[in-house]
N, C-alpha and C positions, 0 to 999 in steps of 0.2 A: 768226253763224258770220262769219269772218276771211275774207281774202282765200285764206289759205291752204283753210277747209275749200271753199271756190267752188272752186278749183283740183281738190281731190279728187274733187269730184260732175261737175265737167267732164270730168275724165278718165276717169272710168266712165262716163256719159255716151257720149263719142265712143268710146270700146272698143266699147260694145252697141252704137254707132248704125252701126260700121265693119263691126259680123259681118252686117248687112241685108241687103246685097247676096246675099252668099253664101249666108245663110238662104233666100231668095225663090228663088234657083235650084237647092238642093237641094228645097225644096217643092213646084215645079212638077216636077220632075223626077219626084218621089214620085207628084203625081198622074198621069204620063202613066204609067212603070208601073201604077197599078192600073187600068187600062184592060184589059189582057192578064192580072192577077192575078185579077181579081173581076166578076164579073155586076154592071155598075152600073145603077141607077135613079134615077129623080128623084121628090121625093117632091112633094106636093098644094100644097103650100105656093109652089114655085117655076113662073115664066111659060115656064120651059124643060122641052122635057120629054124631052129628047137629053142623054143623063150626055157624052156628047163635047164637044156646044156649052156644056158647063159646065165641063167641066175647060179647053177652051182659051179660056172666057171670062177664067177663074181666072188661068189662066197670063199674059193679056194684064195684069190687072191684077197681078199678082205680076212681071211685065219692069217696068213701069211704074212700080213701087216704087224701084227700083235711081238716077237721078239724083239726084229729091229725096232719097235717104237717102248718097248721095256729098256732094249740095251741105250737109246738116245734118253731116254729119260734120266737114264742111270748117269748118263756120262756130266748130262747137263745139272742133275743136281749135284754131281759131286762139283764139279766146277765154282758152282753158285754155293758149294758147302766154302771153298777155300775163298773167294772173295769176299764172302759176309765177314771174314775176321783181316780185312785188308782194311788201314788206316793210313790218314794221307797225313801230311804238313805242309807247313808252306816251306820253298825253296828260301834257303839259309846263305846270305852272302858272307861270306868267311870275315871272321871276328866277329859277327851278331853273337848274340846269345841265343843257343838252343829254346826252340817253344816246343813243349810235349805233341804229341801225334795228336789230331783229332777223330775219334770214332763214325765208323761210317753211321750213317742215319739207319740205315737197312734194320731190319731184324735178324737176330742170329740163332743160327739152326744150333742146336743143343746135341743131337744124336751125333754120336761119332759116325766117319767117313765106312763104309762098307767095304771092304776091300775083298770081299768072296762073294762077288754075285752068281745068284742063279738067279734062273729064269722060270722057276716054280709058282705056283700061290703061296703071298705071302700075307700074312696077320696086319701088316699094315697098308695092304691096299690093293689092288688089281695089278697097279702097274709097277711095283716096287719090285 
């Protein structure tokens, strides 16, 4: 793999991870709505016998994924911001004329690396 390939993988991973907080919220809302739409019960393989407790517990776990997902997105995006600017050149034998490096075929981000991370809402989107 080249740095451009890594950049592409990082871009896809960051995009996928950026969606996780919204997905978690939507799944939690679906669970809540299921209380009114269905007659719920717990199977015998759970220590919880009340489906409302199961839903509330699942919601707590889903809510707890937001901050780690945001932090993971930021790490992937920061790594991608660095790899987007790496170019490659063929190896040179001693005595050969140097050649100019080629730029990576990936798109380049123009925004600056955010070194002051916060986990609150951001006008650029829910996962930044």
